[in-house]
LOROSE-405586 format. One record per residue (C-alpha): x, y, z. Coordinates in steps of 0.02 Angstrom, whole numbers, plus 50000, padded with zeros to 5 digits. Each point is the difference from the previous one (the first is absolute). Layout:
% LOROSE-405586
@east: X, north: Y, up: Z
...
This chain:
% LOROSE-405586
@east: 50829, north: 55801, up: 56635
@east: 50167, north: 50071, up: 49995
@east: 50118, north: 49949, up: 49851
@east: 50133, north: 49895, up: 50106
@east: 50147, north: 50094, up: 49893
@east: 50132, north: 49920, up: 50123
@east: 49949, north: 49817, up: 49919
@east: 50073, north: 50075, up: 49827
@east: 50173, north: 50012, up: 50087
@east: 50031, north: 49812, up: 50025
@east: 50104, north: 49921, up: 49876
@east: 49875, north: 49869, up: 49923
@east: 50100, north: 49952, up: 49858
@east: 50165, north: 49984, up: 50090
@east: 49927, north: 49902, up: 50147
@east: 49955, north: 49814, up: 49997
@east: 49796, north: 49998, up: 49992
@east: 50002, north: 49924, up: 50192
@east: 50086, north: 50135, up: 50060
@east: 49879, north: 50124, up: 49913
@east: 49857, north: 49918, up: 50080
@east: 50084, north: 50021, up: 50176
@east: 50020, north: 50180, up: 49954
@east: 49826, north: 50019, up: 49951
@east: 49930, north: 49915, up: 50152
@east: 50136, north: 50095, up: 50125
@east: 49859, north: 50122, up: 50081
@east: 49887, north: 49831, up: 50023
@east: 50127, north: 49890, up: 50101
@east: 49921, north: 50014, up: 50165
@east: 49835, north: 49972, up: 49920
@east: 50078, north: 49848, up: 49916
@east: 50068, north: 49932, up: 50138
@east: 49835, north: 50007, up: 50113
@east: 49919, north: 49913, up: 49835
@east: 50105, north: 49870, up: 50004
@east: 49990, north: 49960, up: 50191
@east: 49809, north: 50010, up: 49976
@east: 50010, north: 49871, up: 49862
@east: 50095, north: 49885, up: 50100
@east: 49862, north: 50004, up: 50136
@east: 49874, north: 49989, up: 49885
@east: 50079, north: 49860, up: 49909
@east: 50047, north: 49897, up: 50153
@east: 49853, north: 49872, up: 49994
@east: 50061, north: 49936, up: 49834
@east: 50173, north: 49947, up: 50064
@east: 49951, north: 49967, up: 50171
@east: 49851, north: 49879, up: 49954
@east: 50092, north: 49857, up: 49964
@east: 50090, north: 50004, up: 50169
@east: 49836, north: 50027, up: 50094
@east: 49925, north: 49864, up: 49901
@east: 50139, north: 49890, up: 50058
@east: 49985, north: 50044, up: 50183
@east: 49809, north: 49957, up: 49985
@east: 50047, north: 49822, up: 49931
@east: 50122, north: 49972, up: 50126
@east: 49878, north: 50036, up: 50138
@east: 49872, north: 49871, up: 49929
@east: 50125, north: 49872, up: 49963
@east: 50105, north: 50005, up: 50153
@east: 49862, north: 50055, up: 50105
@east: 50086, north: 50142, up: 50061
@east: 49920, north: 50121, up: 50132
@east: 49837, north: 50085, up: 49903
@east: 50054, north: 50168, up: 50052
@east: 50136, north: 49991, up: 49866
@east: 49855, north: 49987, up: 49873
@east: 49910, north: 50158, up: 50060
@east: 50157, north: 50098, up: 50003
@east: 50046, north: 49952, up: 49815
@east: 49824, north: 50030, up: 49942
@east: 49990, north: 50166, up: 50097
@east: 50161, north: 50054, up: 49928
@east: 49941, north: 49972, up: 49832
@east: 49834, north: 50089, up: 50026
@east: 50093, north: 50136, up: 50070
@east: 50126, north: 50024, up: 49844
@east: 49839, north: 49981, up: 49885
@east: 49909, north: 50147, up: 50084
@east: 50162, north: 50118, up: 49973
@east: 49998, north: 49961, up: 49812
@east: 49855, north: 50127, up: 49967
@east: 50090, north: 50160, up: 50092
@east: 50180, north: 49946, up: 49941
@east: 49936, north: 49974, up: 49815
@east: 49931, north: 50180, up: 50009
@east: 50154, north: 50071, up: 50087
@east: 50105, north: 49914, up: 49847
@east: 49889, north: 50077, up: 49866
@east: 50003, north: 50155, up: 50068
@east: 50197, north: 50025, up: 50016
@east: 50052, north: 49879, up: 49855
@east: 49863, north: 50041, up: 49869
@east: 50008, north: 50199, up: 50065
@east: 50189, north: 49992, up: 49968
@east: 49988, north: 49920, up: 49832
@east: 49850, north: 50124, up: 49941
@east: 50121, north: 50151, up: 50065
@east: 50140, north: 49945, up: 49899
@east: 49895, north: 49975, up: 49837
@east: 49913, north: 50157, up: 50020
@east: 50182, north: 50093, up: 50038
@east: 50070, north: 49914, up: 49840
@east: 49861, north: 50051, up: 49886
@east: 50006, north: 50172, up: 50074
@east: 50200, north: 50005, up: 49967
@east: 49980, north: 49937, up: 49824
@east: 49870, north: 50134, up: 49957
@east: 50113, north: 50132, up: 50075
@east: 50140, north: 49931, up: 49890
@east: 49897, north: 50007, up: 49849
@east: 49965, north: 50191, up: 50029
@east: 50193, north: 50019, up: 50019
@east: 50042, north: 49899, up: 49849
@east: 50037, north: 50101, up: 49836
@east: 49871, north: 50001, up: 49854
@east: 50137, north: 49924, up: 49890
@east: 49992, north: 49853, up: 50131
@east: 49817, north: 50000, up: 49976
@east: 50002, north: 49984, up: 49818
@east: 50117, north: 49854, up: 50009
@east: 49908, north: 49892, up: 50129
@east: 49831, north: 49968, up: 49962
@east: 49846, north: 50045, up: 50129
@east: 49945, north: 49822, up: 50002
@east: 50180, north: 49955, up: 50064
@east: 49987, north: 50127, up: 50133
@east: 49829, north: 49955, up: 50059
@east: 50043, north: 49817, up: 50008
@east: 50136, north: 50041, up: 50126
@east: 49890, north: 50111, up: 50099
@east: 49865, north: 49873, up: 50009
@east: 50060, north: 49815, up: 49956
@east: 50176, north: 50018, up: 50062
@east: 49948, north: 50065, up: 50180
@east: 49867, north: 49871, up: 49993
@east: 50137, north: 49875, up: 49974
@east: 50103, north: 50068, up: 50152
@east: 49843, north: 50007, up: 50116
@east: 49946, north: 49820, up: 49946
@east: 50180, north: 49929, up: 50030
@east: 49992, north: 50078, up: 50180
@east: 49823, north: 49951, up: 50043
@east: 50056, north: 49819, up: 49936
@east: 50160, north: 49990, up: 50090
@east: 49919, north: 50075, up: 50149
@east: 49856, north: 49862, up: 50003
@east: 50068, north: 49842, up: 49924
@east: 50186, north: 50029, up: 50038
@east: 49959, north: 50041, up: 50181
@east: 49874, north: 49856, up: 50010
@east: 50140, north: 49883, up: 49940
@east: 50148, north: 50064, up: 50108
@east: 49914, north: 50004, up: 50155
@east: 49914, north: 49826, up: 49963
@east: 50181, north: 49929, up: 49970
@east: 50076, north: 50087, up: 50145
@east: 49863, north: 49944, up: 50116
@east: 50007, north: 49820, up: 49934
@east: 50199, north: 49988, up: 50020
@east: 49985, north: 50078, up: 50166
@east: 49879, north: 49871, up: 50072
@east: 50079, north: 49851, up: 49913
@east: 50171, north: 50076, up: 50074
@east: 49928, north: 49995, up: 50172
@east: 49881, north: 49856, up: 49998
@east: 50077, north: 49875, up: 49881
@east: 50184, north: 50059, up: 49953
@east: 50042, north: 49828, up: 49939
@east: 49876, north: 50030, up: 49849
@east: 50089, north: 50162, up: 49939
@east: 50106, north: 49932, up: 49885
@east: 49879, north: 49899, up: 49898
@east: 49892, north: 50158, up: 49988
@east: 50149, north: 50115, up: 49940
@east: 50017, north: 49879, up: 49850
@east: 49829, north: 49924, up: 49967
@east: 49893, north: 50173, up: 50007
@east: 50114, north: 50096, up: 49867
@east: 50024, north: 49847, up: 49887
@east: 49803, north: 49986, up: 49993
@east: 49978, north: 50183, up: 49970
@east: 50122, north: 50001, up: 49862
@east: 49930, north: 49855, up: 49923
@east: 49829, north: 50076, up: 49994
@east: 50080, north: 50167, up: 49922
@east: 50095, north: 49893, up: 49865
@east: 49815, north: 49937, up: 49954
@east: 49918, north: 50166, up: 50001
@east: 50150, north: 50073, up: 49904
@east: 49937, north: 49891, up: 49843
@east: 49846, north: 50089, up: 49998
@east: 50093, north: 50166, up: 49943
@east: 49998, north: 49969, up: 49825
@east: 49816, north: 49963, up: 49987
@east: 49955, north: 50164, up: 50108
@east: 50103, north: 50088, up: 49873
@east: 49916, north: 49923, up: 49845
@east: 49823, north: 50042, up: 50083
@east: 50068, north: 50184, up: 50033
@east: 50060, north: 50028, up: 49827
@east: 49837, north: 49927, up: 49933
@east: 49905, north: 50112, up: 50111
@east: 50092, north: 50153, up: 49950
@east: 49972, north: 49948, up: 49821
@east: 49814, north: 50002, up: 50028
@east: 50008, north: 50169, up: 50092
@east: 50096, north: 50078, up: 49843
@east: 49869, north: 49915, up: 49869
@east: 49851, north: 50049, up: 50112
@east: 50065, north: 50196, up: 49993
@east: 50037, north: 49984, up: 49829
@east: 49817, north: 49934, up: 49952
@east: 49928, north: 50138, up: 50113
@east: 50087, north: 50125, up: 49916
@east: 49951, north: 49956, up: 49823
@east: 49817, north: 49965, up: 50036
@east: 49952, north: 50167, up: 49892
@east: 50103, north: 49933, up: 49849
@east: 49939, north: 49817, up: 50028
@east: 49821, north: 50050, up: 50010
@east: 50028, north: 50116, up: 49857
@east: 50067, north: 49857, up: 49869
@east: 49879, north: 49859, up: 50082
@east: 50161, north: 49914, up: 50080
@east: 49923, north: 49943, up: 50159
@east: 50021, north: 49821, up: 49965
@east: 50178, north: 50013, up: 49960
@east: 50043, north: 50116, up: 50151
@east: 49907, north: 49858, up: 50109
@east: 50105, north: 49856, up: 49913
@east: 50169, north: 50094, up: 50047
@east: 49946, north: 50001, up: 50179
@east: 49932, north: 49826, up: 49996
@east: 50160, north: 49932, up: 49953
@east: 50090, north: 50079, up: 50138
@east: 49869, north: 49958, up: 50124
@east: 50024, north: 49817, up: 49941
@east: 50180, north: 50021, up: 50043
@east: 49973, north: 50070, up: 50161
@east: 49872, north: 49846, up: 50058
@east: 50140, north: 49862, up: 49935
@east: 50134, north: 50097, up: 50104
@east: 49901, north: 50021, up: 50160
@east: 49943, north: 49812, up: 49977
@east: 50176, north: 49954, up: 49999
@east: 50047, north: 50114, up: 50144
@east: 49853, north: 49926, up: 50109
@east: 50050, north: 49835, up: 49961
@east: 50184, north: 50030, up: 50051
@east: 49937, north: 50093, up: 50167
@east: 49893, north: 49846, up: 50036
@east: 50154, north: 49887, up: 49980
@east: 50096, north: 50112, up: 50109
@east: 49889, north: 50017, up: 50125
@east: 49957, north: 49808, up: 50007
@east: 50185, north: 49952, up: 50006
@east: 50039, north: 50140, up: 50126
@east: 49872, north: 49921, up: 50116
@east: 50048, north: 49830, up: 49984
@east: 50185, north: 50038, up: 50020
@east: 49955, north: 50120, up: 50165
@east: 49891, north: 49869, up: 50073
@east: 50107, north: 49851, up: 49959
@east: 50144, north: 50087, up: 50084
@east: 49903, north: 50044, up: 50144
@east: 49932, north: 49818, up: 50015
@east: 50187, north: 49952, up: 50006
@east: 50043, north: 50124, up: 50134
@east: 49852, north: 49937, up: 50108
@east: 50047, north: 49820, up: 49966
@east: 50177, north: 50019, up: 50036
@east: 49960, north: 50109, up: 50164
@east: 49880, north: 49866, up: 50046
@east: 50118, north: 49864, up: 49973
@east: 50136, north: 50090, up: 50104
@east: 49877, north: 50024, up: 50148
@east: 49935, north: 49822, up: 49992
@east: 50179, north: 49922, up: 49999
@east: 50061, north: 50132, up: 50128
@east: 50132, north: 50043, up: 49908
@east: 49995, north: 50181, up: 50058
@east: 49893, north: 50058, up: 50152
@east: 49845, north: 50061, up: 49879
@east: 49827, north: 50003, up: 50066
@east: 49843, north: 49973, up: 49891
@east: 49949, north: 50190, up: 50013
@east: 50183, north: 50030, up: 49936
@east: 49975, north: 49878, up: 49850
@east: 49831, north: 50100, up: 49956
@east: 50099, north: 50170, up: 50028
@east: 50153, north: 49949, up: 49876
@east: 49866, north: 49943, up: 49858
@east: 49910, north: 50167, up: 50020
@east: 50154, north: 50103, up: 50005
@east: 50069, north: 49911, up: 49844
@east: 49834, north: 50059, up: 49910
@east: 50010, north: 50176, up: 50059
@east: 50187, north: 50027, up: 49996
@east: 50002, north: 49933, up: 49808
@east: 49865, north: 50107, up: 49959
@east: 50096, north: 50163, up: 50073
@east: 50164, north: 49954, up: 49898
@east: 49888, north: 49981, up: 49837
@east: 49920, north: 50165, up: 50037
@east: 50166, north: 50103, up: 50036
@east: 50067, north: 49904, up: 49826
@east: 49848, north: 50068, up: 49899
@east: 50016, north: 50177, up: 50074
@east: 50152, north: 50003, up: 49890
@east: 49924, north: 50053, up: 49838
@east: 49883, north: 50133, up: 50078
@east: 50162, north: 50075, up: 50088
@east: 50091, north: 50000, up: 49845
@east: 49857, north: 50088, up: 49918
@east: 49975, north: 50123, up: 50151
@east: 50201, north: 50040, up: 50002
@east: 49984, north: 50030, up: 49808
@east: 49861, north: 50121, up: 50025
@east: 50114, north: 50098, up: 50135
@east: 50128, north: 50000, up: 49864
@east: 49867, north: 50069, up: 49866
@east: 49948, north: 50128, up: 50117
@east: 50183, north: 50061, up: 50034
@east: 50017, north: 50034, up: 49810
@east: 49889, north: 50146, up: 50021
@east: 50045, north: 50058, up: 50171
@east: 50195, north: 50007, up: 49953
@east: 49968, north: 50067, up: 49817
@east: 50131, north: 50141, up: 49990
@east: 49905, north: 50077, up: 49850
@east: 49916, north: 50143, up: 50116
@east: 49943, north: 50173, up: 49971
@east: 50126, north: 50083, up: 50110
@east: 49929, north: 50162, up: 50101
@east: 50071, north: 50001, up: 50154
@east: 50086, north: 50162, up: 50051
@east: 49961, north: 50095, up: 49854
@east: 49913, north: 50163, up: 49990
@east: 49816, north: 50015, up: 50022
@east: 49908, north: 50091, up: 49876
@east: 49880, north: 50145, up: 50070
@east: 49945, north: 50079, up: 49849
@east: 50006, north: 49969, up: 49816
@east: 49990, north: 50145, up: 49865
@east: 50011, north: 49866, up: 49858
@east: 50160, north: 50049, up: 49897
@east: 50074, north: 49834, up: 49929
@east: 50171, north: 50008, up: 49928
@east: 50075, north: 49851, up: 49900
@east: 50182, north: 50011, up: 49983
@east: 50080, north: 49870, up: 49883
@east: 49902, north: 49861, up: 50087
@east: 50021, north: 49813, up: 49936
@east: 49927, north: 49846, up: 50063
@east: 50015, north: 49813, up: 49952
@east: 49898, north: 49866, up: 50061
@east: 50115, north: 49870, up: 49928
@east: 50198, north: 50042, up: 49978
@east: 50033, north: 50049, up: 49823
@east: 49815, north: 50046, up: 49976
@east: 49962, north: 50175, up: 50034
@east: 49811, north: 50044, up: 50018
@east: 50035, north: 50188, up: 50028
@east: 50174, north: 50072, up: 49927
@east: 50063, north: 50175, up: 50028
@east: 49824, north: 50067, up: 50035
@east: 50004, north: 50204, up: 50026
@east: 49862, north: 50097, up: 50046
@east: 49925, north: 50142, up: 50109
@east: 49824, north: 50000, up: 50039
@east: 49934, north: 50167, up: 50090
@east: 49879, north: 50004, up: 50146
@east: 49821, north: 49989, up: 49919
@east: 50062, north: 49933, up: 49828
@east: 49911, north: 49859, up: 49920
@east: 50130, north: 49876, up: 49917
@east: 49929, north: 49872, up: 49878
@east: 50116, north: 49846, up: 49960
@east: 49968, north: 49915, up: 49838
@east: 50087, north: 49854, up: 49894
@east: 50007, north: 49818, up: 49958
@east: 49973, north: 49865, up: 50125
@east: 50169, north: 49984, up: 50086
@east: 50060, north: 50181, up: 49965
@east: 50010, north: 50028, up: 50178
@east: 49853, north: 50096, up: 50058
@east: 49942, north: 49882, up: 50151
@east: 50177, north: 50000, up: 50057
@east: 50007, north: 50194, up: 50008
@east: 49842, north: 50007, up: 50103
@east: 50065, north: 49866, up: 50121
@east: 50154, north: 50116, up: 50022
@east: 49900, north: 50144, up: 50036
@east: 49896, north: 49895, up: 50124
@east: 50166, north: 49954, up: 50074
@east: 49978, north: 49812, up: 49964
@east: 50140, north: 49988, up: 49912
@east: 50183, north: 50090, up: 50023
@east: 50101, north: 50065, up: 49856
@east: 50148, north: 49899, up: 49954
@east: 50080, north: 50152, up: 49941
@east: 49962, north: 50179, up: 50006
@east: 49885, north: 50074, up: 50128
@east: 49814, north: 50064, up: 50035
@east: 49966, north: 50175, up: 50092
@east: 49839, north: 50036, up: 50087
@east: 49993, north: 50186, up: 50028
@east: 50182, north: 49999, up: 49984
@east: 50040, north: 49864, up: 50116
@east: 50079, north: 49833, up: 49947
@east: 49864, north: 49862, up: 50036
@east: 50139, north: 49880, up: 50044
@east: 50001, north: 50097, up: 50157
@east: 49824, north: 50013, up: 50048
@east: 49884, north: 49888, up: 50100
@east: 49882, north: 49950, up: 49855
@east: 49870, north: 49944, up: 50119
@east: 49971, north: 50179, up: 50055
@east: 50017, north: 50059, up: 49814
@east: 49855, north: 49880, up: 49943
@east: 49882, north: 50087, up: 50117
@east: 49993, north: 50144, up: 49867
@east: 49994, north: 49869, up: 49853
@east: 49845, north: 49918, up: 49924
@east: 49984, north: 49869, up: 49864
@east: 49864, north: 49960, up: 49885
@east: 50049, north: 49838, up: 49912
@east: 49924, north: 49910, up: 49835
@east: 49906, north: 49882, up: 50103
@east: 49935, north: 50083, up: 50167
@east: 50037, north: 49890, up: 50160
@east: 49855, north: 49980, up: 50118
@east: 49987, north: 49888, up: 50144
@east: 49848, north: 49925, up: 50091
@east: 49918, north: 50133, up: 50093
@east: 49873, north: 50151, up: 49968
@east: 50018, north: 50135, up: 49886
@east: 50039, north: 50125, up: 50147
@east: 50139, north: 49874, up: 50049
@east: 50081, north: 49997, up: 49845
@east: 49994, north: 50187, up: 49954
@east: 50058, north: 50039, up: 50167
@east: 50142, north: 49868, up: 50018
@east: 50139, north: 50049, up: 50116
@east: 49889, north: 50163, up: 50062
@east: 49909, north: 49926, up: 50149
@east: 49937, north: 50182, up: 50040
@east: 49920, north: 50050, up: 49835
@east: 49845, north: 50077, up: 50017
@east: 49842, north: 49930, up: 49893
@east: 50008, north: 50185, up: 49916
@east: 50171, north: 49979, up: 49948
@east: 49963, north: 49815, up: 49924
@east: 49850, north: 50073, up: 49910
@east: 50089, north: 50150, up: 49942
@east: 50137, north: 49883, up: 49920
@east: 49880, north: 49894, up: 49938
@east: 49899, north: 50153, up: 49916
@east: 50160, north: 50063, up: 49918
@east: 50038, north: 49813, up: 49938
@east: 49840, north: 50002, up: 49912
@east: 49958, north: 49841, up: 50094
@east: 49859, north: 50072, up: 50126
@east: 49872, north: 49975, up: 49858
@east: 50015, north: 49805, up: 50014
@east: 50029, north: 49999, up: 50186
@east: 49828, north: 50093, up: 50042
@east: 49919, north: 49862, up: 49899
@east: 50076, north: 49860, up: 50105
@east: 49885, north: 49937, up: 50127
@east: 50124, north: 50025, up: 50145
@east: 50082, north: 50143, up: 49938
@east: 50173, north: 50031, up: 50074
@east: 49984, north: 49853, up: 50089
@east: 49975, north: 49879, up: 49848
@east: 50130, north: 49852, up: 50015
@east: 50092, north: 49997, up: 49840
@east: 50052, north: 49820, up: 49996
@east: 50176, north: 49940, up: 49987
@east: 50099, north: 50096, up: 49880
@east: 49858, north: 50111, up: 49969
@east: 49911, north: 49838, up: 49911
@east: 49823, north: 50086, up: 50025
@east: 50035, north: 50156, up: 49894
@east: 50029, north: 50030, up: 49835
@east: 50182, north: 50051, up: 49924
@east: 49946, north: 50182, up: 49986
@east: 49925, north: 50009, up: 50174
@east: 50156, north: 49934, up: 50088
@east: 50124, north: 50120, up: 49898
@east: 49885, north: 50134, up: 50070
@east: 50023, north: 49943, up: 50182
@east: 50180, north: 49982, up: 49961
@east: 49999, north: 50182, up: 49945
@east: 49891, north: 50058, up: 50156
@east: 50129, north: 49910, up: 50114
@east: 50149, north: 50106, up: 49924
@east: 49891, north: 50161, up: 50022
@east: 49959, north: 49971, up: 50174
@east: 50183, north: 50011, up: 50030
@east: 50032, north: 50165, up: 49909
@east: 50173, north: 49934, up: 49942
@east: 50139, north: 50117, up: 49932
@east: 50062, north: 49876, up: 49877
@east: 49879, north: 49875, up: 49894
@east: 50032, north: 49861, up: 49902
@east: 49887, north: 49939, up: 49875
@east: 50042, north: 49827, up: 49909
@east: 49880, north: 49963, up: 49852
@east: 49862, north: 50061, up: 50113
@east: 49876, north: 49982, up: 49863
@east: 50066, north: 49885, up: 49872
@east: 49877, north: 49854, up: 50034
@east: 49840, north: 50104, up: 50014
@east: 49852, north: 50017, up: 49878
@east: 49975, north: 50180, up: 49924
@east: 49868, north: 50055, up: 50128
@east: 50112, north: 49960, up: 50152
@east: 50146, north: 50067, up: 49929
@east: 49916, north: 50169, up: 49973
@east: 49942, north: 49995, up: 50178
@east: 50172, north: 49967, up: 50060
@east: 50079, north: 50119, up: 49890
@east: 49890, north: 50137, up: 50074
@east: 50048, north: 49939, up: 50188
@east: 50187, north: 49995, up: 49950
@east: 49988, north: 50187, up: 49936
@east: 49946, north: 50043, up: 50180
@east: 50127, north: 49874, up: 50070
@east: 50161, north: 50078, up: 49908
@east: 49975, north: 50186, up: 50033
@east: 50134, north: 50068, up: 50103
@east: 50091, north: 49833, up: 50031
@east: 50163, north: 49927, up: 49915
@east: 49931, north: 49864, up: 49888
@east: 50088, north: 49855, up: 49905
@east: 49892, north: 49914, up: 49876
@east: 50021, north: 49853, up: 49894
@east: 49865, north: 49953, up: 49863
@east: 49994, north: 49903, up: 49851
@east: 49858, north: 50102, up: 49926
@east: 50084, north: 50163, up: 49952
@east: 49839, north: 50082, up: 49994
@east: 49987, north: 50006, up: 50184
@east: 50158, north: 50095, up: 50017
@east: 49970, north: 50135, up: 49884
@east: 49996, north: 50134, up: 50139
@east: 50158, north: 49953, up: 50086
@east: 50129, north: 50135, up: 50033
@east: 50124, north: 49894, up: 49907
@east: 50016, north: 49838, up: 49933
@east: 50145, north: 49882, up: 50007
@east: 50016, north: 49882, up: 49865
@east: 50113, north: 49852, up: 50061
@east: 50096, north: 49855, up: 49898
@east: 50117, north: 49868, up: 50070
@east: 50008, north: 50085, up: 50171
@east: 50050, north: 50177, up: 49928
@east: 49916, north: 50160, up: 49966
@east: 49968, north: 50006, up: 49807
@east: 49899, north: 50163, up: 49996
@east: 49917, north: 50136, up: 50117
@east: 49869, north: 50127, up: 49956
@east: 49820, north: 50037, up: 50016
@east: 49868, north: 49908, up: 49892
@east: 49996, north: 50121, up: 49858
@east: 50197, north: 50028, up: 50003
@east: 50036, north: 49808, up: 49986
@east: 49857, north: 49967, up: 49864
@east: 50084, north: 50143, up: 49895
@east: 50169, north: 49928, up: 50030
@east: 49945, north: 49843, up: 49910
@east: 50115, north: 49893, up: 50100
@east: 49979, north: 49845, up: 50115
@east: 49829, north: 50072, up: 50068
@east: 49933, north: 50046, up: 49859
@east: 50009, north: 49826, up: 49928
@east: 49931, north: 49922, up: 50153
@east: 49839, north: 50123, up: 49982
@east: 49982, north: 49959, up: 49805
@east: 50016, north: 49812, up: 50060
@east: 49856, north: 50027, up: 50110
@east: 49893, north: 50108, up: 49896
@east: 50023, north: 49872, up: 49857
């Protein structure tokens, strides 16, 4: 499905959420109109039944022509038969429109997340964004569905009932305009008292969920120390609180249900008795059928008003979801590549000229960084945590833009380049390789749909990965599991190297690529990296100094600045910061 970029142009944060909903459904206005029309027809038996019942009673009581009975029942049968096709039309048009809007919103959110800067993604957790894509859009869909189903049902029932009473017994309208809303408000006030009980129960269930999650995560420690009884005791205490709170909620619900039922039926009896008395004493020209009709309409119309009032929290929650989605769709922190020069070729020369960057004002992560890296050169970045190494890598990739100075790629200012086209010539091997649920072939050839099996196998061989892939029962088609859960750390890292190799990058980023591996895996990966870096411009960050001895130059960083530059031998002889770091590791 095409990404609806037009949906991103709406001022989600500047408009009222209701206007935003109207904007979202703008392309489906015709279908929504047909859906409402179909609903009115399919729902007509509900609000016409009291009228038809009244006519049938009058035929019996007043001995009217029997043909009136057959006409009334025939009309009702005809309306009942139309319910099935009209309901299908309503579902097709209404639910189709809602599903399309939900899909477009999710597509727009995903498109926006791809456009947002890495700085934004570092500030906002993936869990929050996932909630917006799944739960918030679901909230908009639920609100729209319930407003369509319950809201339309209530409105059509009210409109139909008022229309029938206005034509048949207009004298009763003032009574209905007073009594029906009063009864509905009374029921809603009684229901409002349940809110505190529901809130208490929700809090206890959330606490139980947290306690169970804690218990499951601690099972290895619990078993190791023989603390099973203690763990169960902690959970049992929370379960007891959930039990007590749940019982209080059930009793409150029971009281509300009984009182609401008694109240509504008592008022219904009062309306029935009042209408019967008016008809009996002939205060107004009301027939016996009208008495039954008015009594029935009171119940149905009161229920309709109560339904409309009960939709308020659902609609409020849905509109809040619209606002939440708008926070992402109108977030201004974007990586702007529009109109910039596309990169067709990369030699690999990267020059930093007085580059500075700060994540927060007054706290520089990189300060006055000046360095020129020749095409095909391997440069290692070392230093203590927080020295600015990862920031330099992010600047090379283009995830971050310098606050001061500039970075030149083959002599061109990266600020003027379309970084999306530049990244086709870049590969990254991170500390923890990121794999997705799919086959080994899919993960290695990610983004290269035309890659042949020969190319995939060649990349795997060069990454020293073919030896374990061939032992797998399904070979290249083996599914690696979510985030590569079915593979070891070394195996995942070798697949990440194969993924980099198959792209034949001109600029290569190695971020702690061997730090979390055992000795054998590290040796295999070092062999693969030797083949990977050949002829490419390489930026490598490593805590293990032994892994960067062969780098063309080593840049030692301290507090965001360059402290030393040289080869491994030069820096060791210099007895400076690098020499101290090596001595600490050897010691």
